[in-house]
VOBA-1610 file (N, C-alpha, C; in pm, whole numbers, padded with zeros to 5 digits, always signed):
BEGIN
Unk-35062+09384+02947Unk-34980+09253+02922Unk-34954+09201+03103Unk-35023+09050+03098Unk-34958+09059+03208Unk-34862+09000+03290Unk-34824+08991+03359Unk-34671+08989+03401Unk-34704+08877+03475Unk-34574+08733+03453Unk-34492+08649+03480Unk-34507+08669+03625Unk-34585+08560+03708Unk-34556+08566+03833Unk-34403+08507+03865Unk-34281+08548+03971Unk-34189+08452+03995Unk-34145+08444+04133Unk-34100+08330+04162Unk-34068+08281+04292Unk-33920+08254+04330Unk-33912+08310+04445Unk-33763+08324+04461Unk-33750+08150+04527Unk-33557+08145+04457Unk-33525+08033+04533Unk-33499+07960+04659Unk-33561+08027+04750Unk-33564+07988+04860Unk-33729+07902+04826Unk-33796+07990+04798Unk-33955+07950+04798Unk-33959+07837+04787Unk-33930+07864+04619Unk-33872+07705+04590Unk-33839+07555+04642Unk-33719+07588+04679Unk-33688+07531+04750Unk-33792+07445+04857Unk-33831+07538+04907Unk-33946+07454+05065Unk-34067+07426+04949Unk-34129+07471+04914Unk-34214+07410+04837Unk-34162+07295+04770Unk-34026+07228+04701Unk-34038+07115+04615Unk-34010+06993+04718Unk-33962+07051+04899Unk-33958+06997+04992Unk-34067+06938+05031Unk-34192+07033+05026Unk-34297+06972+05100Unk-34353+06914+05039Unk-34362+06902+04863Unk-34412+06824+04795Unk-34391+06669+04818Unk-34212+06673+04804Unk-34156+06532+04797Unk-34178+06528+04963Unk-34219+06599+05037Unk-34245+06493+05196Unk-34388+06461+05208Unk-34453+06532+05133Unk-34573+06494+05089Unk-34599+06285+05062Unk-34505+06307+04955Unk-34560+06206+04846Unk-34513+06088+04939Unk-34399+06144+04957Unk-34261+06023+05099Unk-34334+05983+05228Unk-34428+06107+05235Unk-34545+06143+05351Unk-34390+06128+05524Unk-34325+06179+05493Unk-34211+06203+05567Unk-34230+06422+05651Unk-34173+06403+05761Unk-34232+06523+05772Unk-34134+06643+05692Unk-34154+06749+05636Unk-34067+06847+05634Unk-33923+06864+05673Unk-33903+06900+05753Unk-33835+06939+05894Unk-33735+06789+05853Unk-33813+06707+05884Unk-33690+06570+05857Unk-33609+06565+05740Unk-33751+06573+05663Unk-33686+06598+05476Unk-33542+06740+05484Unk-33551+06824+05549Unk-33478+06927+05539Unk-33354+06882+05644Unk-33383+06822+05701Unk-33234+06792+05841Unk-33169+06662+05759Unk-33219+06603+05657Unk-33157+06507+05572Unk-33035+06563+05436Unk-33159+06689+05384Unk-33063+06715+05306Unk-32979+06854+05336Unk-32960+06885+05437Unk-32831+06981+05501Unk-32715+06856+05544Unk-32763+06754+05569Unk-32663+06659+05633Unk-32556+06603+05509Unk-32685+06592+05376Unk-32567+06566+05203Unk-32496+06628+05186Unk-32579+06785+05222Unk-32470+06871+05159Unk-32344+06907+05235Unk-32343+06866+05338Unk-32210+06888+05502Unk-32155+06769+05447Unk-32203+06650+05396Unk-32111+06494+05343Unk-32032+06530+05207Unk-32123+06600+05087Unk-32055+06587+05015Unk-31929+06646+04938Unk-31869+06724+05048Unk-31710+06816+05044Unk-31645+06686+05005Unk-31637+06538+05109Unk-31584+06473+05168Unk-31588+06392+05055Unk-31674+06334+04952Unk-31626+06292+04858Unk-31492+06315+04764Unk-31483+06489+04741Unk-31349+06494+04678Unk-31228+06560+04842Unk-31249+06529+04906Unk-31169+06519+05036Unk-31010+06453+04994Unk-30921+06505+05064Unk-30743+06413+05043Unk-30769+06302+05156Unk-30913+06266+05248Unk-30862+06153+05257Unk-30935+06028+05209Unk-31038+06069+05106Unk-31123+05978+05025Unk-30992+05975+04910Unk-30899+06053+04877Unk-30777+06006+04759Unk-30680+05895+04861Unk-30648+05959+04954Unk-30572+05844+05056Unk-30607+05748+05051Unk-30713+05698+05108Unk-30836+05602+05063Unk-30811+05471+04978Unk-30781+05570+04844Unk-30863+05510+04728Unk-30650+05440+04697Unk-30570+05608+04740Unk-30459+05520+04750Unk-30372+05420+04756Unk-30451+05386+04894Unk-30433+05236+05058Unk-30450+05166+04959Unk-30547+05149+04889Unk-30641+05050+04802Unk-30619+04997+04687Unk-30484+05105+04617Unk-30449+05085+04468Unk-30285+04973+04491Unk-30249+05074+04666Unk-30120+04993+04664Unk-30121+04836+04734Unk-30236+04789+04809Unk-30288+04670+04813Unk-30296+04596+04676Unk-30372+04627+04674Unk-30391+04544+04496Unk-30264+04540+04398Unk-30146+04642+04414Unk-30013+04666+04380Unk-29941+04533+04460Unk-29986+04517+04556Unk-29899+04412+04610Unk-29930+04272+04638Unk-30106+04291+04595Unk-30070+04109+04581Unk-30095+04059+04402Unk-30096+04191+04351Unk-30032+04118+04263Unk-29870+04051+04234Unk-29844+04151+04280Unk-29675+04141+04294Unk-29679+03969+04355Unk-29683+03979+04487Unk-29705+03849+04563Unk-29742+03737+04455Unk-29852+03737+04409Unk-29891+03639+04337Unk-29788+03625+04171Unk-29728+03716+04102Unk-29607+03692+04044Unk-29470+03682+04073Unk-29434+03737+04230Unk-29383+03612+04271Unk-29407+03441+04306Unk-29524+03426+04372Unk-29524+03288+04308Unk-29506+03225+04232Unk-29558+03256+04134Unk-29545+03214+04020Unk-29391+03181+03955Unk-29279+03273+03969Unk-29139+03275+03972Unk-29132+03157+04053Unk-29160+03144+04199Unk-29105+03060+04292Unk-29176+02899+04214Unk-29321+02916+04126Unk-29318+02787+04095Unk-29277+02730+03941Unk-29245+02791+03899Unk-29211+02755+03799Unk-29035+02734+03804Unk-28907+02793+03906Unk-28822+02759+03939Unk-28858+02600+03988Unk-28917+02632+04110Unk-28945+02431+04137Unk-28961+02305+04032Unk-29059+02355+03940Unk-29049+02280+03861Unk-28954+02227+03748Unk-28800+02303+03807Unk-28677+02243+03719Unk-28630+02120+03828Unk-28689+02177+03950Unk-28619+02070+04011Unk-28699+01970+04023Unk-28639+01841+04017Unk-28717+01708+04051Unk-28641+01636+04129Unk-28673+01546+04229Unk-28580+01473+04286Unk-28442+01445+04298Unk-28367+01513+04351Unk-28188+01504+04293Unk-28155+01451+04429Unk-28011+01473+04451Unk-27934+01491+04551Unk-27901+01590+04604Unk-27859+01575+04725Unk-27787+01718+04817Unk-27698+01754+04726Unk-27608+01747+04685Unk-27541+01796+04545Unk-27578+01852+04464Unk-27719+01825+04404Unk-27755+01822+04292Unk-27844+01955+04289Unk-27883+01964+04431Unk-27979+02071+04474Unk-27879+02185+04556Unk-27773+02193+04590Unk-27718+02285+04577Unk-27666+02354+04427Unk-27640+02291+04365Unk-27609+02318+04186Unk-27707+02369+04178Unk-27848+02374+04172Unk-27983+02441+04118Unk-27923+02570+04160Unk-27909+02615+04281Unk-27904+02731+04360Unk-27833+02841+04242Unk-27911+02954+04229Unk-27859+03045+04103Unk-27838+03191+04194Unk-27696+03190+04172Unk-27697+03265+04359Unk-27711+03414+04201Unk-27705+03467+04058Unk-27803+03606+04080Unk-27916+03601+03959Unk-27963+03502+04059Unk-28158+03508+04027Unk-28223+03611+04068Unk-28269+03697+03947Unk-28332+03818+03975Unk-28398+03824+04051Unk-28460+03770+04065Unk-28559+03760+04202Unk-28608+03690+04343Unk-28523+03561+04345Unk-28533+03469+04472Unk-28399+03441+04508Unk-28389+03519+04631Unk-28221+03500+04690Unk-28206+03373+04724Unk-28083+03337+04756Unk-28039+03253+04850Unk-28076+03199+04907Unk-28144+03213+04985Unk-28185+03192+05126Unk-28355+03072+05063Unk-28385+03234+04983Unk-28564+03130+04938Unk-28544+03011+04862Unk-28440+03049+04754Unk-28407+02922+04722Unk-28404+02812+04772Unk-28323+02817+04848Unk-28282+02700+04988Unk-28411+02679+05044Unk-28499+02754+05057Unk-28651+02705+05177Unk-28709+02597+05049Unk-28736+02666+04930Unk-28831+02619+04856Unk-28757+02434+04830Unk-28617+02441+04834Unk-28556+02345+04833Unk-28519+02231+04868Unk-28570+02291+04980Unk-28590+02214+05120Unk-28429+02202+05190Unk-28347+02255+05095Unk-28196+02305+05201Unk-28165+02385+05247Unk-28111+02333+05411Unk-28039+02428+05471Unk-27976+02514+05406Unk-27953+02664+05472Unk-27821+02750+05410Unk-27709+02678+05420Unk-27683+02638+05562Unk-27537+02580+05640Unk-27508+02494+05498Unk-27606+02421+05432Unk-27555+02295+05366Unk-27566+02376+05238Unk-27620+02473+05215Unk-27534+02523+05065Unk-27401+02575+05094Unk-27357+02613+05181Unk-27319+02696+05160Unk-27164+02588+05230Unk-27121+02469+05267Unk-27081+02323+05330Unk-26982+02371+05208Unk-26831+02333+05226Unk-26744+02297+05070Unk-26697+02137+05170Unk-26740+02029+05056Unk-26638+01922+05147Unk-26527+01894+05144Unk-26492+01867+05238Unk-26338+01851+05262Unk-26226+01724+05139Unk-26156+01838+05071Unk-26109+01773+05011Unk-25976+01640+05035Unk-25952+01566+04925Unk-25858+01492+04955Unk-25720+01554+04978Unk-25618+01449+05107Unk-25463+01524+05098Unk-25395+01502+05009Unk-25259+01513+05059Unk-25170+01556+04907Unk-25140+01387+04909Unk-25131+01342+05003Unk-25109+01183+04971Unk-25212+01151+04800Unk-25331+01145+04856Unk-25441+01067+04795Unk-25404+01175+04672Unk-25397+01292+04678Unk-25384+01389+04538Unk-25275+01279+04487Unk-25142+01273+04494Unk-25056+01248+04443Unk-25052+01061+04406Unk-25195+01039+04434Unk-25216+00840+04410Unk-25287+00853+04310Unk-25386+00906+04309Unk-25486+00962+04253Unk-25460+01024+04057Unk-25344+01105+04107Unk-25227+01113+03987Unk-25166+01023+03891Unk-25123+00929+03992Unk-25031+00830+03947Unk-25138+00735+03893Unk-25274+00686+03912Unk-25384+00632+03899Unk-25426+00685+03782Unk-25456+00779+03732Unk-25509+00834+03617Unk-25370+00820+03484Unk-25254+00834+03534Unk-25146+00829+03436Unk-25166+00661+03390Unk-25168+00557+03475Unk-25159+00446+03425Unk-25253+00382+03421Unk-25414+00483+03419Unk-25563+00404+03383Unk-25534+00509+03178Unk-25534+00571+03200Unk-25500+00635+03056Unk-25375+00571+02973Unk-25279+00508+03003Unk-25174+00419+02944Unk-25236+00305+02954Unk-25318+00263+03051Unk-25384+00094+03055Unk-25484+00100+03109Unk-25587+00110+03041Unk-25750+00148+03063Unk-25809+00016+03096Unk-25748-00100+03101Unk-25837-00245+03113Unk-25799-00292+03244Unk-25686-00225+03306Unk-25680-00191+03504Unk-25773-00201+03567Unk-25802-00223+03660Unk-25895-00240+03749Unk-25830-00266+03908Unk-25922-00206+03977Unk-25847-00179+04115Unk-25740-00226+04171Unk-25790-00360+04155Unk-25669-00512+04202Unk-25490-00469+04122Unk-25555-00505+04037Unk-25375-00417+03990Unk-25351-00321+03985Unk-25457-00194+03999Unk-25386-00098+04090Unk-25304-00048+04204Unk-25346-00158+04238Unk-25332-00167+04388Unk-25173-00226+04347Unk-25122-00315+04298Unk-25040-00368+04218Unk-24947-00287+04192Unk-24955-00193+04098Unk-24851-00074+04068Unk-24866-00020+04129Unk-24908+00035+04201Unk-24890+00128+04307Unk-24770+00145+04426Unk-24817-00045+04421Unk-24730-00050+04546Unk-24577-00069+04518Unk-24560-00141+04371Unk-24451-00124+04306Unk-24361+00020+04254Unk-24435+00112+04331Unk-24426+00253+04238Unk-24361+00273+04410Unk-24370+00250+04460Unk-24361+00253+04634Unk-24482+00338+04725Unk-24567+00264+04709Unk-24687+00357+04744Unk-24725+00191+04863Unk-24753+00148+05020Unk-24793+00080+05069Unk-24941+00111+05052Unk-25064+00081+04932Unk-25182+00078+04946Unk-25243-00012+04997Unk-25404-00016+04982Unk-25465-00127+05068Unk-25552-00135+04934Unk-25665-00206+04914Unk-25736-00217+04771Unk-25863-00168+04836Unk-25864-00117+04946Unk-26013-00018+04968Unk-25963+00135+04963Unk-25871+00180+04983Unk-25844+00274+04944Unk-25832+00279+04785Unk-25729+00210+04730Unk-25754+00202+04584Unk-25914+00191+04509Unk-25962+00148+04564Unk-26059+00116+04499Unk-26200+00271+04552Unk-26163+00354+04638Unk-26197+00437+04696Unk-26191+00539+04584Unk-26045+00618+04560Unk-25998+00686+04484Unk-26034+00694+04338Unk-26075+00579+04284Unk-26077+00536+04127Unk-26266+00564+04118Unk-26321+00521+04247Unk-26485+00568+04214Unk-26503+00724+04235Unk-26381+00776+04290Unk-26401+00936+04324Unk-26398+00975+04158Unk-26308+00939+04118Unk-26187+00943+03972Unk-26354+00900+03848Unk-26459+00809+03920Unk-26483+00774+03813Unk-26406+00702+03674Unk-26355+00608+03751Unk-26270+00497+03651Unk-26317+00366+03684Unk-26321+00315+03560Unk-26379+00182+03606Unk-26255+00093+03519Unk-26279-00032+03473Unk-26100-00092+03406Unk-26259-00156+03277Unk-26187-00126+03159Unk-26251-00132+03053Unk-26281-00292+03033Unk-26284-00362+03088Unk-26349-00522+03048Unk-26394-00551+03190Unk-26544-00631+03173Unk-26622-00693+03230Unk-26585-00734+03390Unk-26626-00675+03505Unk-26560-00773+03620Unk-26625-00720+03715Unk-26624-00804+03860Unk-26717-00753+03941Unk-26706-00630+04006Unk-26636-00571+04006Unk-26665-00403+04068Unk-26645-00280+03991Unk-26733-00319+03867Unk-26750-00192+03794Unk-26840-00132+03833Unk-26864-00043+03783Unk-26959+00075+03808Unk-27086+00069+03797Unk-27180+00106+03865Unk-27352+00047+03844Unk-27432+00193+03876Unk-27524+00227+03772Unk-27621+00342+03756Unk-27679+00331+03890Unk-27724+00412+03911Unk-27842+00422+03990Unk-27950+00358+04038Unk-27972+00273+04106Unk-28107+00186+04073Unk-28220+00205+04082Unk-28281+00318+04070Unk-28372+00366+04065Unk-28418+00440+03932Unk-28293+00465+03818Unk-28302+00491+03706Unk-28272+00386+03580Unk-28354+00428+03470Unk-28351+00307+03393Unk-28269+00290+03313Unk-28192+00167+03272Unk-28091+00136+03166Unk-28074+00068+03069Unk-28097+00163+02905Unk-28088+00144+02798Unk-28041+00037+02667Unk-28033-00018+02613Unk-28009-00160+02573Unk-27860-00056+02497Unk-27811-00140+02467Unk-27640-00089+02389Unk-27727-00142+02242Unk-27727-00026+02134Unk-27789+00004+01975Unk-27641-00049+01899Unk-27535-00048+01901Unk-27454+00010+01832Unk-27381-00141+01752Unk-27419-00238+01847Unk-27358-00377+01798Unk-27341-00378+01688Unk-27193-00398+01608Unk-27205-00396+01434Unk-27284-00310+01349Unk-27327-00238+01397Unk-27342-00087+01334Unk-27250-00039+01233Unk-27267-00023+01125Unk-27145+00060+01095Unk-27148+00192+01069Unk-27007+00260+01132Unk-27035+00399+01144Unk-27032+00473+01015Unk-27132+00517+00921Unk-27088+00597+00783Unk-27095+00725+00744Unk-27161+00816+00896Unk-27221+00965+00824Unk-27192+01063+00946Unk-27176+01164+00931Unk-27199+01243+01102Unk-27308+01283+01127Unk-27357+01277+01217Unk-27512+01284+01316Unk-27517+01159+01346Unk-27462+01042+01337Unk-27530+00941+01331Unk-27562+00863+01435Unk-27437+00879+01527Unk-27390+00838+01643Unk-27311+00986+01758Unk-27385+01008+01854Unk-27258+01088+01899Unk-27279+01001+02029Unk-27166+01043+02089Unk-27152+00991+02268Unk-27051+01093+02365Unk-27094+01043+02457Unk-27011+01177+02559Unk-26968+01091+02684Unk-26866+01115+02776Unk-26826+01076+02867Unk-26740+01192+02964Unk-26716+01119+03076Unk-26675+01203+03212Unk-26493+01122+03231Unk-26368+01249+03237Unk-26286+01241+03269Unk-26223+01300+03360Unk-26103+01221+03452Unk-26076+01308+03585Unk-25898+01381+03535Unk-25919+01518+03596Unk-25780+01578+03544Unk-25733+01654+03655Unk-25603+01586+03716Unk-25569+01620+03811Unk-25467+01717+03816Unk-25473+01758+03956Unk-25376+01926+03933Unk-25365+01890+04075Unk-25216+02003+04170Unk-25138+01950+04244Unk-25247+01952+04375Unk-25307+02033+04356Unk-25380+02068+04477Unk-25548+02080+04450Unk-25587+01933+04390Unk-25711+01894+04362Unk-25792+01841+04191Unk-25813+01852+04175Unk-25898+01789+04041Unk-26042+01846+04005Unk-26011+01804+03859Unk-26158+01906+03834Unk-26212+01755+03756Unk-26339+01744+03681Unk-26405+01605+03530Unk-26436+01729+03420Unk-26380+01675+03315Unk-26398+01701+03222Unk-26510+01621+03121Unk-26633+01749+03112Unk-26738+01617+03031Unk-26706+01629+02842Unk-26746+01568+02793Unk-26752+01636+02676Unk-26832+01517+02559Unk-26869+01566+02411Unk-26961+01514+02350Unk-26876+01504+02200Unk-26873+01389+02164Unk-26819+01389+02041Unk-26920+01323+01924Unk-26908+01369+01802Unk-26956+01284+01701Unk-26843+01197+01656Unk-26916+01081+01656Unk-26811+00916+01578Unk-26751+00938+01477Unk-26859+00995+01335Unk-26772+00947+01198Unk-26688+01065+01215Unk-26705+01219+01228Unk-26594+01331+01256Unk-26485+01339+01305Unk-26486+01266+01450Unk-26448+01286+01583Unk-26426+01421+01617Unk-26575+01528+01593Unk-26570+01586+01620Unk-26597+01669+01760Unk-26542+01727+01835Unk-26592+01737+01922Unk-26721+01857+01952Unk-26841+01814+02014Unk-26974+01910+02011Unk-26991+01999+02105Unk-26896+01966+02216Unk-26910+02033+02357Unk-26828+02004+02422Unk-26803+02080+02553Unk-26738+02035+02683Unk-26788+02165+02812Unk-26744+02057+02936Unk-26746+02130+03051Unk-26715+02060+03088Unk-26650+02161+03301Unk-26570+02091+03354Unk-26633+02172+03461Unk-26619+02049+03558Unk-26704+02072+03708Unk-26621+02028+03821Unk-26607+02078+03932Unk-26529+02014+04026Unk-26602+01908+04120Unk-26713+01884+04064Unk-26791+01777+04165Unk-26846+01658+04043Unk-26866+01527+04083Unk-26909+01490+03952Unk-27105+01443+03941Unk-27127+01555+03920Unk-27294+01502+03936Unk-27361+01533+03768Unk-27484+01549+03758Unk-27547+01564+03646Unk-27573+01739+03600Unk-27534+01804+03657Unk-27608+01959+03579Unk-27459+02021+03504Unk-27399+01957+03504Unk-27285+01988+03392Unk-27288+01927+03301Unk-27300+01833+03331Unk-27342+01706+03170Unk-27469+01781+03117Unk-27578+01819+03156Unk-27668+01878+03141Unk-27605+01999+03024Unk-27512+02079+03083Unk-27501+02205+03026Unk-27452+02236+02889Unk-27328+02075+02908Unk-27220+02017+02792Unk-27362+01958+02628Unk-27469+01918+02692Unk-27491+01809+02627Unk-27699+01937+02541Unk-27681+02047+02617Unk-27720+02167+02586Unk-27693+02222+02497Unk-27571+02256+02447Unk-27423+02344+02384Unk-27455+02215+02260Unk-27436+02109+02286Unk-27408+02000+02183Unk-27512+02022+02079Unk-27668+02024+02116Unk-27734+02013+02058Unk-27841+02140+01975Unk-27718+02216+02026Unk-27708+02316+01901Unk-27673+02321+01800Unk-27565+02177+01760Unk-27562+02124+01612Unk-27661+02071+01520Unk-27750+02022+01638Unk-27865+01954+01579Unk-27854+01820+01692Unk-27900+01715+01584Unk-27927+01567+01700Unk-27940+01450+01618Unk-27836+01353+01720Unk-27768+01240+01657Unk-27934+01127+01606Unk-27899+01047+01514Unk-28012+00915+01530Unk-27964+00877+01685Unk-27862+00826+01704Unk-27822+00776+01821Unk-27762+00852+01913Unk-27781+00836+02051Unk-27671+00872+02129Unk-27629+00799+02244Unk-27511+00758+02229Unk-27432+00697+02321Unk-27386+00699+02432Unk-27428+00649+02563Unk-27353+00675+02705Unk-27287+00558+02708Unk-27243+00553+02900Unk-27230+00443+02987Unk-27338+00452+03061Unk-27272+00366+03179Unk-27430+00345+03265Unk-27385+00383+03348Unk-27337+00529+03375Unk-27253+00631+03482Unk-27411+00710+03552Unk-27390+00717+03669Unk-27528+00763+03776Unk-27589+00867+03642Unk-27454+00985+03583Unk-27490+01116+03541Unk-27606+01095+03446Unk-27541+00961+03340Unk-27640+00960+03193Unk-27750+00854+03202Unk-27781+00804+03372Unk-27891+00739+03342Unk-27992+00820+03464Unk-27922+00886+03450Unk-28069+01013+03543Unk-28153+01050+03486Unk-28269+01053+03524Unk-28358+01092+03428Unk-28377+01202+03374Unk-28336+01320+03442Unk-28305+01469+03366Unk-28234+01447+03262Unk-28146+01328+03213Unk-28069+01335+03152Unk-28085+01233+02979Unk-28144+01183+03068Unk-28237+01088+02979Unk-28387+01116+02927Unk-28466+01184+03027Unk-28537+01277+02956Unk-28544+01371+02840Unk-28384+01452+02873Unk-28338+01570+02744Unk-28296+01474+02643Unk-28222+01362+02632Unk-28185+01275+02505Unk-28268+01268+02425Unk-28414+01186+02496Unk-28519+01145+02388Unk-28631+01279+02346Unk-28617+01394+02410Unk-28684+01494+02421Unk-28632+01550+02273Unk-28509+01501+02238Unk-28467+01561+02101Unk-28481+01478+01991Unk-28522+01344+02003Unk-28559+01274+01900Unk-28463+01159+01849Unk-28318+01125+01943Unk-28264+01076+01942Unk-28228+00965+02005Unk-28212+00828+01973Unk-28254+00699+02060Unk-28095+00716+02142Unk-28170+00682+02274Unk-28092+00608+02329Unk-28002+00461+02336Unk-27875+00498+02370Unk-27774+00331+02397Unk-27712+00403+02504Unk-27690+00227+02549Unk-27616+00247+02689Unk-27465+00165+02679Unk-27386+00172+02707Unk-27252+00086+02698Unk-27271-00050+02805Unk-27237-00214+02728Unk-27293-00281+02858Unk-27183-00260+02956Unk-27242-00278+03090Unk-27162-00302+03167Unk-27050-00310+03218Unk-26942-00265+03236Unk-26831-00286+03231Unk-26714-00288+03118Unk-26788-00245+03002Unk-26780-00254+02868Unk-26699-00097+02853Unk-26637-00003+02859Unk-26588+00108+02815Unk-26562+00095+02637Unk-26500-00050+02590Unk-26486-00039+02481Unk-26579-00050+02372Unk-26737-00079+02397Unk-26803+00026+02377Unk-26837+00162+02299Unk-26762+00237+02405Unk-26776+00388+02402Unk-26562+00420+02332Unk-26548+00347+02272Unk-26381+00358+02227Unk-26372+00514+02170Unk-26467+00581+02097Unk-26440+00738+02009Unk-26435+00771+02140Unk-26444+00791+02225Unk-26399+00865+02321Unk-26326+00893+02392Unk-26291+00728+02453Unk-26193+00693+02498Unk-26094+00709+02475Unk-26007+00724+02358Unk-25906+00772+02222Unk-25957+00863+02322Unk-26053+00998+02265Unk-25999+01088+02282Unk-25946+01164+02355Unk-26001+01131+02486Unk-25911+01112+02645Unk-25802+01062+02634Unk-25736+00976+02631Unk-25583+00947+02626Unk-25533+01063+02500Unk-25603+01133+02409Unk-25491+01195+02316Unk-25496+01357+02408Unk-25637+01366+02458Unk-25624+01544+02539Unk-25508+01572+02651Unk-25494+01398+02723Unk-25419+01381+02847Unk-25268+01440+02795Unk-25233+01331+02653Unk-25121+01325+02627Unk-25083+01442+02545Unk-25141+01496+02528Unk-25102+01607+02395Unk-25157+01722+02489Unk-25205+01728+02613Unk-25212+01857+02649Unk-25218+01887+02797Unk-25316+01836+02879Unk-25280+01790+03041Unk-25169+01816+03083Unk-25121+01661+03008Unk-24989+01648+03083Unk-24890+01649+03091Unk-24863+01776+02963Unk-24771+01854+02930Unk-24789+01962+02996Unk-24871+02042+02964Unk-24888+02133+03071Unk-24914+02157+03176Unk-24898+02070+03295Unk-24927+02055+03430Unk-25024+02143+03457Unk-25147+02200+03430Unk-25230+02298+03458Unk-25230+02284+03667Unk-25233+02400+03724Unk-25282+02418+03825Unk-25378+02467+03968Unk-25482+02511+03796Unk-25589+02534+03924Unk-25684+02525+03790Unk-25838+02518+03856Unk-25938+02505+03685Unk-25941+02627+03661Unk-25876+02697+03660Unk-25894+02830+03624Unk-25819+02843+03483Unk-25680+02763+03489Unk-25592+02721+03405Unk-25648+02623+03322Unk-25668+02514+03329Unk-25733+02403+03253Unk-25866+02468+03197Unk-25964+02526+03219Unk-26050+02620+03142Unk-25941+02681+03044Unk-25846+02766+03067Unk-25789+02848+02945Unk-25747+02736+02875Unk-25615+02668+02891Unk-25561+02564+02827Unk-25630+02461+02717Unk-25764+02423+02785Unk-25878+02360+02717Unk-25897+02479+02635Unk-25958+02535+02600Unk-26009+02661+02568Unk-25904+02673+02424Unk-25833+02669+02453Unk-25665+02679+02358Unk-25758+02595+02280Unk-25698+02423+02314Unk-25670+02284+02299Unk-25783+02291+02197Unk-25888+02280+02245Unk-26032+02226+02116Unk-26030+02277+02016Unk-26041+02410+01995Unk-26000+02451+01848Unk-25912+02390+01788Unk-25811+02385+01827Unk-25656+02333+01754Unk-25714+02138+01673Unk-25788+02080+01813Unk-25830+01976+01776Unk-25927+01947+01676Unk-26007+02027+01685Unk-26127+02040+01592Unk-26113+02097+01473Unk-25975+02148+01402Unk-25976+02269+01305Unk-25846+02250+01263Unk-25750+02191+01330Unk-25625+02220+01317Unk-25545+02068+01273Unk-25571+02013+01356Unk-25510+01827+01393Unk-25621+01793+01336Unk-25505+01690+01265Unk-25581+01621+01084Unk-25545+01456+01161Unk-25629+01384+01137Unk-25624+01214+01184Unk-25667+01105+01038Unk-25559+01084+01132Unk-25502+00937+01040Unk-25626+00878+00973Unk-25708+00797+01058Unk-25813+00796+01030Unk-25952+00821+00921Unk-25887+01006+00926Unk-25953+01080+00921Unk-25918+01099+00729Unk-25865+01027+00698Unk-25749+01122+00505Unk-25671+01160+00597Unk-25619+01167+00718Unk-25561+01270+00734Unk-25591+01467+00734Unk-25783+01425+00771Unk-25869+01554+00766Unk-25828+01591+00884Unk-25970+01745+00933Unk-25968+01778+01056Unk-26082+01736+01094Unk-26121+01698+01218Unk-26274+01691+01250Unk-26356+01782+01213Unk-26304+01888+01242Unk-26423+02010+01171Unk-26456+02014+00989Unk-26371+01990+00953Unk-26378+01980+00762Unk-26452+01816+00762Unk-26407+01752+00856Unk-26555+01603+00818Unk-26663+01636+00825Unk-26712+01711+00953Unk-26839+01728+01028Unk-26893+01846+00939Unk-26819+01920+00857Unk-26889+02052+00847Unk-26915+01989+00657Unk-26846+01867+00632Unk-26896+01836+00477Unk-26808+01847+00326Unk-26689+01879+00443Unk-26575+01871+00352Unk-26490+01717+00323
//
């Protein structure tokens, strides 16, 4: 039996290289040199250096994705920031935002950090006293304009001029309940909607809601109170406090009111907070028709005016709150009482909560 011929590994390698070199028309020695270089470089494919390069590439990719995510967060946040006043820009800054620092938010809004931290100078003690006297008199006689308010303050022993009283009343958000030449005006760039409630009978809940802002005096300052009321039941749907007369806290109160549903008609006055695009768009987006009082006619919003008189005489003036925290705490007790325990003669001595709930 013929023995099968065997060849060594070295011989087979040389023969294979010679055949490949012949086919490629490359000298066998050059092909051998290429093979040696290949074998020397192969371990580098699995070396730590290559692994490190891969890790660096992955880290760079993660960083780029993180930046893209950050830009998306900033873009979404900016979409909530239309053209507004400096004070409203300050209100937009979220101190506890999980992704955007205060400095970055200021940069995105075009607001300097010093502008954000600026604390406007408050009124002096005499002006605070005058504002308290104005509020007392206005609550009792809301038809008085600044001219007659000047006479009232002079009778109280305060020699004030018209400009001072007009400025203080403007800061308090007050205007006489009858038409006059100096009533408050909306921002000129904001639309004003017609009054829809003239001659309308109020017969059911959620037929008409209304909102307004009032001034609450304190010994060392003041705050503003915003509230939304259902006309038929007198039920207070929501309320908010703020140290500044801006739109932000009104929007917060509006959102809380919409948790109850939506009205057929939403009525406001022509104040700049309520004619702002942010406020009007939110009301219209709910599906409600928007109604605005005639200029200088606070009687068009009489239910809210009566409520302000009630809450001031029954709570604010009696308690004499000294800090915003006390005001918040006190009203947090009063509003549940007003809604659920205080009977109304106009409601056949039922409570607003009972009527609003269908009782």
